[in-house]
N, C-alpha and C positions, 0 to 999 in steps of 0.2 A: 504494500500500500504506500502511496505517495502522500506524505503529510507535511503541511506547511505550518509554521509557527511565526508569530509576530516578532521580527527582529529589531523593531524600532527601540525597545527598551535597552538595547545594547549600544545605541548610538551616542550615549553620553556616559560619564562615569557611573558605574553600576551602584545603585542603591537597592532597596528591597525588591522592586519589580524586576530590575535588571538581573539580579542574582537569581531570583525565582525562574526567570525565563531561561537563563543559561544552564543552571543546574538541572532543571527539569528536562530540557532538550537533550542534554548529555545522558541523563539517566534513561530517558525514553529510548534513545538510540541503542544504548547498551542492553536494555531489556527486550527490545524487539529488533534484532539484527536483520530480520527478513523484510523490514520496512525501510523506506527512505525518508529522511527528515530534512527539511530546509528551514532555516531561519531567514525569512524573506523581509526585505526592506527596499524602498525606492532609491533610485540613483540621484534623487534630489538631496540625499544625505551623503556626507563624506563616507568613504570606505571604512568599514568597521574591522578592527583587529580583535580577535579573541585569542586568549592565551591557552596553551595546553594545560592539562591537568597539573595542579601544584606538585603532585608526586612525580611528575616527569613523563607520564605516559601520554601517548598521542590521543587526540580526540577520535571517537569512533568513526570508521570510514563511511558509515551511512548517515552521517550528520554533516551538513555543509551550510555555509553562510552564502546567501544569494542576494546580490545587489541588482534588483530588477531595473532595467532601463525604462525610463518614462519620459514622455514628451509633455507638452503643455497641458493636455487633458489628463494624462496619467498622474500628474502631480496631485490631482484630487484622488488621493491614494485609496481611501476606503470606499468611495462611491464609483471610481472608474479604474484607476490603475491596478489595484489588487484584484477586483473581479475579473478583469481582462487577463491578468497573469495566471490566475487560478484556472480559467478556462483553457488558455493556450498550453499550459504545462500539465494539464490533467491531474491537478491536485484533488485528491478524493476527500480530504478533511483539512480544515484550517482551524488552528487553535489561536484565538486572540488572547494573549497572555496579559493584556493591559487594557481591559474594558472595551475593546473595539473588535468587531468582526466585519467581514465584507458585507456591504448593504444589499448586494444582489446575491440571491441564493444559488451560487454556481456549484456548491459542494456542501457537505455536512460541516457544521460549525460548532465549536465549543468556545465558550467565553469564560474567562476568569475574572471575577469581581473580587478584588482584594479587600475592599471595605466600602462603606457608603458614607464616608466622612463628608464628602462634598454636599450630600443631601441632608445629613443629620447634624453637621456642625458647619454650616455655610460661613459663619462669621470667622472661621479660622482659615479661609481660603480667599484667593483673589476672586473678585466678583465675576470676571469673565469666565473663569474656570467653573464657577458655580452655575452660571447660565448654561454653559455647554453641557455640564453633567445633567442638569435638569431636563435638557432637551434630548440628549443622546443615550443616557444610561437606560431608561425604560425601553427605548427603541431597540438598542442592542440586546437587551435581555429577552425581549419578545422574539427577535430575529434568530437568536442562537438556538440550536437544537438541544444543547445541554449547557449548564452553567456549573462552574467549579468555584467554591469559596474555600478559604483556608481554615475556617473554623465553623462549628455548629452555630455559634452566635451570629456570624455574618449570614449564614444560610437562612436562619430565621428572619433576619432583617430583610433579605432579598425577597423572600416569599411574602412577607407581610407588607413591606413598603412598596415593592414593585408589582405586587399582585401576580406573582409567578407560581405556577403549579409546582408544588414541592417535589413531585416525582422527577422533575428534570433538573433539580439543583442538588449537587453533591459536595459535601465537605471533605476536603483532602488536605491534611496538615502539611506544612512545609518542613524544612529541617535546617539545622546548622550545616555549614560547609565543612568538608573533611579537614580543611586547614585549621579549624578551631579545636584546639586541644591544649591541655595545661603545659606550660613551660616553666622551667626553674626561675625563681625570682632573680638570681644573679645574672642570668642570660638576658634579662630585659633591661639591664642598666643603661646600655648605650641609647636605646630608644627612649627610655624615660628621661634621661638627661637631655637628649636632643630636643624633646618636646617640652621640657620644663616641668615635668610632673613631680619630680622628687621621689622620695621613698614611700610616702604615705599620701594616698589620694583616693577620693571617691571618683567614680567614672560614670558619665552618661554618654550615650551614643545615639545619633539620629540627626536628620536634617533640622536645622534651626528654623522652626516655623511655629505658629501659635498652638497647633494641636498637640505638640510635644510637651507643652506645659512647663517649659524650662524656667519661667519666672517664679513659679511656686518652688522649684528646686533651689533657685538662688536665695529666695527668702528663707527657706529652711536651712540653707547653709549659713546664712548670716546669723540665724538663731543659734546654730551649733557653735559658731565662733564666739558668740557672747557667753554661751553656757560653758564652753571649754576654752577659755582664753589662752591657756598654756599649750594647747594643741597647735601643731604646725601643719595639720591636714590641709590638703588642697582639694579643690573641685576641678576636675578636668571634663570638658565638654567636647566631644569629638564629633564633628558633623559639618557639612557644607552649609553655607548660607542659603536659606530658602526664601519663601515669600513672607511678606509682612513682618520682617525680622527687625526693622529699625527700632521699635520700642524696646525690644529685648536688649539690644546692644546699648541703648541709652540707659537702661536700668543697670547694666553692668558698669558703665562709666560712673554712675552715681553710687554704686554699692560700697558700703564701708569695708566689704571683704574683697574689693576689686583686685588687690595685689595677690590674692590667693586663688583666683579663678583663672584657669587656663583654657583657652579656646583654640583647638588645634586645626580646624578645618577638616576636609576629607582625608581619611587615612586608608592606606592599603591593608590587606589582610594580615601581613606579618606584623605591622605596627599595632593593629587592633588586637591581635592575639597576645602580644606582649602586654598591652594595657589590661585586657581582660584578666590575664593570668596574675598580674601583680597588684591590682587595685584592692583596697581594703573592702570595698563593696561596690557593686554595680547598681545604679539607680535608673529606673525607667518610669518617669512620672506622667506618661501620656494621658491625655483626656479620653482618647478613643483610639483603638487599633483594630485592624482586622485579624492580625496574627501577632506580630511582634518578633521579628527575627533577632534583634540585638539581645534581648534577655536570654534566648535560647543559645546564642553564640557564647554569651558570658557564662552561662551554666556549663556549657561544654568545656570551657577553659577553667572551671573550678571556682569562679567568682561567686560569692554569696550575693544573691539578688534581692533587691527591694523594688517592688513594682506597684503601680497604682491598682486599686481594686476595681477593675473594669472587666466585663464579661470575657473578652478574648484572652486577656492575660491570665485571669484565674483559670480559664479552660486549659491554656497551654502549660502554665507553670505548676498547677496543682498545689501539692503540699511542699514543693521544692523552693518556694520563695516566700518572703515576708511582704505583706501587703499594707497599704495605707490609703486613706481617702484622698483622691487626687486634688480636691479643692482646698485641702487643709494642710498648710505648710507646717503648722505646729505638730500635727500627727506625723508628718514625714520626719521632722527633726527628732521627735521622740523615738521613732522607729530606727533612725540612724544611730542615735545615742545607745539605744538598747542593744543593737547588733554589735557596735564597735566595742562595747564594754563586756561582751560575753563571748569569749573565744570558743566556747563549746557550741554556741549557736552558729557562729560563723563556720565552724568545721562541719556541723550538721547540714547547713544549707549548701555548703560546697559539695559535699558528698552526694546529697540528695539531688542537687542540680545536675551533676554529671550523669547520675543514673537516669534522671528524667530526660535529659537531652538525648541520651542514647536510644530512647524509645522512638525517636523520629529519624527517618532516613529518606533520602531522595529515591532510593530503590523502591521503598514502599509507595511513595508518592507517584512514581512512574507506573508501577503496577496498577494502582487504583485509577490513574488517569487513562491508561489504556482501556480499562473497563468502561470508563465514561465515553471514550471514543467509539467503542462498539455500540453503546446505547445511542449516541448521536447519529451514527450511520443508519441504524434501524429507523430512527425518527425521520431522518432525511428521506429515506426510501419510502416511508409511509406517506409523506406529504406530497410526493411527486405524482 
Protein backbone atom coordinates (compact mmCIF):
# COMPACT_ATOMS: atom_id res chain seq x y z
CA UNK A 1 0.00 0.00 0.00
CA UNK A 2 1.16 3.53 -0.84
CA UNK A 3 0.66 5.83 2.18
CA UNK A 4 1.28 9.57 2.37
CA UNK A 5 1.85 11.58 5.53
CA UNK A 6 1.95 15.34 6.02
CA UNK A 7 5.59 16.41 5.83
CA UNK A 8 4.96 20.10 6.60
CA UNK A 9 5.56 19.72 10.38
CA UNK A 10 9.19 18.91 9.48
CA UNK A 11 9.69 22.19 7.61
CA UNK A 12 10.67 24.09 10.77
CA UNK A 13 12.59 23.16 13.95
CA UNK A 14 10.74 20.19 15.37
CA UNK A 15 8.48 20.74 18.36
CA UNK A 16 5.73 18.37 19.49
CA UNK A 17 3.89 17.88 16.18
CA UNK A 18 7.12 17.61 14.22
CA UNK A 19 8.50 14.94 16.55
CA UNK A 20 5.16 13.09 16.41
CA UNK A 21 5.16 13.12 12.60
CA UNK A 22 8.74 11.92 12.22
CA UNK A 23 8.75 9.29 14.96
CA UNK A 24 5.42 7.85 13.86
CA UNK A 25 6.44 7.75 10.18
CA UNK A 26 9.63 5.90 11.02
CA UNK A 27 7.87 3.44 13.31
CA UNK A 28 5.14 2.83 10.71
CA UNK A 29 7.71 2.05 8.04
CA UNK A 30 9.48 -0.38 10.36
CA UNK A 31 6.22 -2.05 11.40
CA UNK A 32 4.88 -2.45 7.84
CA UNK A 33 7.83 -3.07 5.48
CA UNK A 34 5.44 -4.25 2.77
CA UNK A 35 4.05 -0.68 2.47
CA UNK A 36 5.60 2.48 1.04
CA UNK A 37 5.44 5.66 3.13
CA UNK A 38 6.00 9.22 1.92
CA UNK A 39 6.34 12.39 3.97
CA UNK A 40 4.89 14.80 1.40
CA UNK A 41 5.23 18.58 1.26
CA UNK A 42 5.07 21.21 -1.52
CA UNK A 43 8.05 22.73 -3.33
CA UNK A 44 6.93 26.16 -2.12
CA UNK A 45 8.83 25.16 1.06
CA UNK A 46 12.61 24.84 1.22
CA UNK A 47 14.03 21.30 1.04
CA UNK A 48 13.72 19.44 4.36
CA UNK A 49 16.64 17.50 5.81
CA UNK A 50 15.88 14.69 8.23
CA UNK A 51 18.55 13.03 10.30
CA UNK A 52 19.15 9.33 10.64
CA UNK A 53 18.30 7.44 13.80
CA UNK A 54 20.25 8.85 16.81
CA UNK A 55 21.64 5.34 17.35
CA UNK A 56 23.26 5.58 13.92
CA UNK A 57 21.02 3.25 11.91
CA UNK A 58 19.62 4.29 8.54
CA UNK A 59 16.02 5.25 8.01
CA UNK A 60 13.81 2.45 6.69
CA UNK A 61 14.11 2.00 2.94
CA UNK A 62 10.34 2.21 2.51
CA UNK A 63 10.16 5.73 4.00
CA UNK A 64 11.05 8.75 1.90
CA UNK A 65 10.69 12.51 2.02
CA UNK A 66 8.92 13.84 -1.08
CA UNK A 67 9.04 17.52 -2.08
CA UNK A 68 6.16 17.72 -4.54
CA UNK A 69 6.57 20.27 -7.36
CA UNK A 70 3.76 22.82 -7.41
CA UNK A 71 2.85 25.75 -9.61
CA UNK A 72 0.69 28.80 -8.82
CA UNK A 73 -2.45 26.69 -8.35
CA UNK A 74 -0.68 23.88 -6.51
CA UNK A 75 0.51 26.31 -3.86
CA UNK A 76 -3.03 26.08 -2.55
CA UNK A 77 -1.79 22.85 -1.06
CA UNK A 78 -4.76 21.32 0.75
CA UNK A 79 -7.42 22.26 -1.79
CA UNK A 80 -5.46 21.79 -5.02
CA UNK A 81 -1.81 20.73 -4.88
CA UNK A 82 -2.11 17.78 -2.52
CA UNK A 83 -5.33 16.30 -4.00
CA UNK A 84 -3.66 16.43 -7.42
CA UNK A 85 -0.50 14.79 -6.07
CA UNK A 86 -2.54 12.06 -4.36
CA UNK A 87 -4.38 11.24 -7.59
CA UNK A 88 -1.31 11.29 -9.84
CA UNK A 89 0.82 9.19 -7.50
CA UNK A 90 -1.91 6.69 -6.59
CA UNK A 91 -1.68 7.29 -2.84
CA UNK A 92 -4.20 4.98 -1.22
CA UNK A 93 -4.32 6.67 2.20
CA UNK A 94 -3.18 10.06 3.45
CA UNK A 95 -2.51 10.79 7.13
CA UNK A 96 -2.79 14.45 8.08
CA UNK A 97 -0.60 14.56 11.17
CA UNK A 98 -1.25 18.23 11.91
CA UNK A 99 -5.01 18.96 11.78
CA UNK A 100 -5.33 19.00 7.95
CA UNK A 101 -6.27 16.47 5.27
CA UNK A 102 -6.89 16.94 1.51
CA UNK A 103 -10.21 18.66 0.98
CA UNK A 104 -11.11 16.49 -2.03
CA UNK A 105 -11.64 12.83 -1.20
CA UNK A 106 -9.14 11.26 -3.60
CA UNK A 107 -8.15 8.57 -1.11
CA UNK A 108 -8.84 7.38 2.43
CA UNK A 109 -7.81 9.96 5.02
CA UNK A 110 -6.81 9.88 8.67
CA UNK A 111 -6.59 13.09 10.70
CA UNK A 112 -4.62 13.62 13.90
CA UNK A 113 -6.12 16.23 16.23
CA UNK A 114 -3.52 16.84 18.92
CA UNK A 115 -5.70 19.11 21.03
CA UNK A 116 -8.51 21.66 20.78
CA UNK A 117 -6.77 24.54 22.53
CA UNK A 118 -7.57 26.97 19.69
CA UNK A 119 -11.27 26.32 20.28
CA UNK A 120 -11.25 25.85 24.06
CA UNK A 121 -8.65 28.50 25.00
CA UNK A 122 -8.82 31.05 22.16
CA UNK A 123 -7.43 33.83 24.38
CA UNK A 124 -4.06 32.04 24.44
CA UNK A 125 -3.62 32.15 20.64
CA UNK A 126 -3.37 34.67 17.82
CA UNK A 127 -6.78 35.79 16.60
CA UNK A 128 -6.15 34.75 13.01
CA UNK A 129 -5.16 31.25 14.13
CA UNK A 130 -8.38 31.00 16.14
CA UNK A 131 -10.46 32.14 13.18
CA UNK A 132 -8.80 29.56 10.93
CA UNK A 133 -9.31 26.76 13.47
CA UNK A 134 -12.97 27.60 13.96
CA UNK A 135 -13.48 27.40 10.22
CA UNK A 136 -11.28 24.44 9.31
CA UNK A 137 -11.14 22.04 12.27
CA UNK A 138 -14.83 20.97 12.09
CA UNK A 139 -14.54 20.68 8.29
CA UNK A 140 -11.42 18.52 8.47
CA UNK A 141 -12.92 16.34 11.19
CA UNK A 142 -16.00 15.68 9.06
CA UNK A 143 -13.93 15.06 5.92
CA UNK A 144 -11.56 12.48 7.44
CA UNK A 145 -12.49 8.80 7.45
CA UNK A 146 -10.91 8.37 10.89
CA UNK A 147 -9.46 10.64 13.57
CA UNK A 148 -6.58 9.99 15.95
CA UNK A 149 -6.14 11.83 19.27
CA UNK A 150 -3.23 11.38 21.69
CA UNK A 151 -5.39 10.87 24.79
CA UNK A 152 -8.87 9.78 25.80
CA UNK A 153 -9.49 13.28 27.17
CA UNK A 154 -8.99 14.84 23.73
CA UNK A 155 -11.04 12.04 22.16
CA UNK A 156 -13.97 13.01 24.36
CA UNK A 157 -13.54 16.69 23.49
CA UNK A 158 -13.50 15.95 19.75
CA UNK A 159 -16.66 13.88 19.97
CA UNK A 160 -18.51 16.39 22.14
CA UNK A 161 -17.33 19.73 20.73
CA UNK A 162 -17.11 18.80 17.04
CA UNK A 163 -20.11 16.43 17.14
CA UNK A 164 -18.14 13.53 15.67
CA UNK A 165 -19.30 9.91 15.89
CA UNK A 166 -17.16 8.27 18.57
CA UNK A 167 -16.75 5.14 16.44
CA UNK A 168 -14.36 6.96 14.09
CA UNK A 169 -12.19 8.60 16.79
CA UNK A 170 -9.28 6.62 18.27
CA UNK A 171 -6.98 7.57 21.17
CA UNK A 172 -3.38 6.51 20.51
CA UNK A 173 -0.74 7.70 23.01
CA UNK A 174 2.57 9.10 21.85
CA UNK A 175 5.95 8.28 23.41
CA UNK A 176 9.28 9.75 24.43
CA UNK A 177 12.00 9.43 21.83
CA UNK A 178 14.67 6.76 22.31
CA UNK A 179 17.32 9.43 22.86
CA UNK A 180 15.76 10.34 26.22
CA UNK A 181 17.34 8.23 28.93
CA UNK A 182 19.15 9.02 32.21
CA UNK A 183 22.74 10.22 32.01
CA UNK A 184 25.21 10.75 34.85
CA UNK A 185 25.17 14.16 36.51
CA UNK A 186 28.91 14.73 35.94
CA UNK A 187 28.55 14.15 32.20
CA UNK A 188 26.05 17.02 31.97
CA UNK A 189 28.48 19.62 33.34
CA UNK A 190 29.62 21.10 30.00
CA UNK A 191 26.05 21.65 28.81
CA UNK A 192 24.89 23.03 32.17
CA UNK A 193 27.78 25.46 32.32
CA UNK A 194 27.37 26.58 28.73
CA UNK A 195 23.67 27.28 29.25
CA UNK A 196 24.17 28.92 32.66
CA UNK A 197 22.08 26.42 34.62
CA UNK A 198 24.47 25.79 37.50
CA UNK A 199 24.36 22.69 39.69
CA UNK A 200 20.84 23.13 41.11
CA UNK A 201 17.91 24.14 38.98
CA UNK A 202 14.27 23.58 38.21
CA UNK A 203 13.47 22.93 34.56
CA UNK A 204 10.50 23.78 32.34
CA UNK A 205 10.37 22.91 28.62
CA UNK A 206 7.99 24.17 25.95
CA UNK A 207 7.25 26.96 23.51
CA UNK A 208 6.89 30.27 25.32
CA UNK A 209 3.22 31.15 24.77
CA UNK A 210 0.28 31.85 27.08
CA UNK A 211 -1.14 28.32 27.24
CA UNK A 212 2.06 27.06 28.85
CA UNK A 213 1.20 29.15 31.94
CA UNK A 214 4.80 30.15 32.58
CA UNK A 215 3.82 33.34 34.42
CA UNK A 216 2.38 31.21 37.24
CA UNK A 217 5.66 29.28 37.35
CA UNK A 218 7.65 32.51 37.64
CA UNK A 219 5.43 33.76 40.49
CA UNK A 220 5.81 30.42 42.27
CA UNK A 221 9.58 30.61 41.85
CA UNK A 222 9.61 34.14 43.29
CA UNK A 223 7.69 32.80 46.31
CA UNK A 224 10.23 29.99 46.61
CA UNK A 225 13.17 32.43 46.66
CA UNK A 226 11.49 34.40 49.46
CA UNK A 227 10.73 31.24 51.42
CA UNK A 228 14.29 29.89 50.99
CA UNK A 229 16.54 32.96 50.66
CA UNK A 230 19.64 30.85 51.32
CA UNK A 231 18.98 28.66 48.28
CA UNK A 232 20.86 29.31 45.02
CA UNK A 233 18.39 27.25 42.97
CA UNK A 234 17.77 28.55 39.46
CA UNK A 235 14.76 28.29 37.18
CA UNK A 236 15.63 27.21 33.62
CA UNK A 237 13.02 27.62 30.87
CA UNK A 238 13.93 25.85 27.62
CA UNK A 239 11.75 26.78 24.68
CA UNK A 240 11.53 28.90 21.58
CA UNK A 241 9.69 32.19 21.59
CA UNK A 242 6.08 31.63 20.54
CA UNK A 243 3.06 33.87 20.08
CA UNK A 244 1.82 36.55 22.51
CA UNK A 245 5.05 36.17 24.48
CA UNK A 246 5.88 39.84 25.10
CA UNK A 247 4.02 40.13 28.45
CA UNK A 248 5.91 37.11 29.76
CA UNK A 249 9.32 38.58 28.93
CA UNK A 250 8.24 41.89 30.45
CA UNK A 251 7.36 40.05 33.67
CA UNK A 252 10.79 38.43 33.66
CA UNK A 253 12.47 41.83 33.32
CA UNK A 254 10.49 43.08 36.34
CA UNK A 255 10.90 39.95 38.44
CA UNK A 256 12.88 40.21 41.70
CA UNK A 257 14.23 36.74 40.82
CA UNK A 258 15.34 37.84 37.35
CA UNK A 259 19.02 37.05 37.94
CA UNK A 260 18.14 33.43 38.74
CA UNK A 261 15.87 32.78 35.73
CA UNK A 262 17.57 31.35 32.64
CA UNK A 263 15.82 31.21 29.26
CA UNK A 264 17.73 29.04 26.81
CA UNK A 265 15.63 29.16 23.63
CA UNK A 266 15.21 25.98 21.52
CA UNK A 267 17.47 23.07 22.53
CA UNK A 268 18.50 19.91 20.71
CA UNK A 269 17.85 16.46 22.15
CA UNK A 270 21.33 15.97 23.62
CA UNK A 271 21.03 19.26 25.50
CA UNK A 272 17.50 18.48 26.69
CA UNK A 273 18.58 15.01 27.82
CA UNK A 274 21.34 16.55 29.92
CA UNK A 275 18.98 19.03 31.56
CA UNK A 276 16.22 16.48 32.15
CA UNK A 277 18.76 14.17 33.78
CA UNK A 278 20.34 16.79 36.05
CA UNK A 279 17.46 19.05 37.15
CA UNK A 280 16.20 18.88 40.73
CA UNK A 281 12.66 18.71 39.36
CA UNK A 282 10.88 19.15 36.06
CA UNK A 283 7.82 21.41 36.09
CA UNK A 284 5.05 21.50 33.48
CA UNK A 285 2.50 24.18 34.46
CA UNK A 286 0.40 24.14 31.28
CA UNK A 287 -3.23 25.28 31.35
CA UNK A 288 -4.22 22.75 28.72
CA UNK A 289 -2.54 19.94 26.80
CA UNK A 290 -3.58 17.24 24.41
CA UNK A 291 -0.77 14.96 25.53
CA UNK A 292 2.39 16.60 26.89
CA UNK A 293 5.58 15.07 25.52
CA UNK A 294 8.04 17.03 27.71
CA UNK A 295 6.83 15.47 31.01
CA UNK A 296 7.16 12.00 29.47
CA UNK A 297 10.66 12.84 28.18
CA UNK A 298 11.62 14.12 31.62
CA UNK A 299 10.30 10.98 33.30
CA UNK A 300 12.25 8.82 30.83
CA UNK A 301 15.41 10.65 31.96
CA UNK A 302 14.64 10.11 35.64
CA UNK A 303 13.53 13.63 36.55
CA UNK A 304 10.89 13.93 39.29
CA UNK A 305 7.95 15.65 37.61
CA UNK A 306 5.55 18.30 38.89
CA UNK A 307 2.62 18.89 36.53
CA UNK A 308 -0.58 20.88 36.45
CA UNK A 309 -3.68 18.91 37.37
CA UNK A 310 -5.37 18.85 33.97
CA UNK A 311 -7.02 15.82 32.32
CA UNK A 312 -4.38 14.92 29.71
CA UNK A 313 -1.43 15.19 32.11
CA UNK A 314 -3.17 13.19 34.82
CA UNK A 315 -4.04 10.57 32.19
CA UNK A 316 -0.47 10.32 30.92
CA UNK A 317 1.53 10.62 34.16
CA UNK A 318 -0.80 8.68 36.44
CA UNK A 319 0.79 8.15 39.85
CA UNK A 320 4.27 8.99 38.55
CA UNK A 321 4.04 12.78 39.02
CA UNK A 322 3.12 15.31 41.66
CA UNK A 323 0.24 17.60 40.67
CA UNK A 324 -0.84 21.16 41.48
CA UNK A 325 -3.73 23.43 40.52
CA UNK A 326 -2.57 25.32 37.41
CA UNK A 327 -4.01 28.73 38.41
CA UNK A 328 -2.53 28.61 41.93
CA UNK A 329 1.09 29.80 42.16
CA UNK A 330 1.12 29.22 45.93
CA UNK A 331 0.06 25.60 45.43
CA UNK A 332 2.90 25.18 42.94
CA UNK A 333 5.42 26.79 45.30
CA UNK A 334 4.36 24.51 48.15
CA UNK A 335 4.59 21.47 45.86
CA UNK A 336 8.13 22.48 44.85
CA UNK A 337 9.15 23.00 48.48
CA UNK A 338 7.71 19.66 49.55
CA UNK A 339 9.48 17.77 46.77
CA UNK A 340 12.86 19.46 47.17
CA UNK A 341 12.89 18.86 50.91
CA UNK A 342 12.00 15.16 50.64
CA UNK A 343 14.76 13.11 48.99
CA UNK A 344 12.71 9.94 49.32
CA UNK A 345 9.83 11.51 47.39
CA UNK A 346 12.19 12.67 44.63
CA UNK A 347 13.63 9.16 44.35
CA UNK A 348 10.14 7.64 44.33
CA UNK A 349 8.93 9.90 41.53
CA UNK A 350 12.15 9.39 39.59
CA UNK A 351 11.76 5.61 39.60
CA UNK A 352 8.00 5.73 39.02
CA UNK A 353 8.48 8.14 36.14
CA UNK A 354 10.96 5.91 34.34
CA UNK A 355 8.63 2.95 34.77
CA UNK A 356 5.67 4.95 33.49
CA UNK A 357 7.55 6.34 30.46
CA UNK A 358 8.58 2.81 29.47
CA UNK A 359 4.90 1.90 29.07
CA UNK A 360 4.70 4.17 25.99
CA UNK A 361 6.43 3.35 22.72
CA UNK A 362 6.32 4.44 19.09
CA UNK A 363 6.13 0.79 18.11
CA UNK A 364 2.81 0.45 19.92
CA UNK A 365 1.64 3.77 18.45
CA UNK A 366 2.50 2.53 14.95
CA UNK A 367 0.72 -0.79 15.44
CA UNK A 368 -2.47 0.93 16.61
CA UNK A 369 -2.20 3.54 13.84
CA UNK A 370 -2.03 0.80 11.20
CA UNK A 371 -5.28 -0.59 12.63
CA UNK A 372 -6.85 2.86 12.21
CA UNK A 373 -5.62 2.93 8.61
CA UNK A 374 -7.50 -0.32 7.95
CA UNK A 375 -10.65 1.19 9.47
CA UNK A 376 -10.28 4.32 7.31
CA UNK A 377 -9.84 2.27 4.14
CA UNK A 378 -13.03 0.37 4.88
CA UNK A 379 -14.90 3.62 5.54
CA UNK A 380 -13.59 5.17 2.33
CA UNK A 381 -14.67 2.14 0.28
CA UNK A 382 -18.11 2.20 1.88
CA UNK A 383 -18.61 5.91 0.97
CA UNK A 384 -17.76 5.45 -2.71
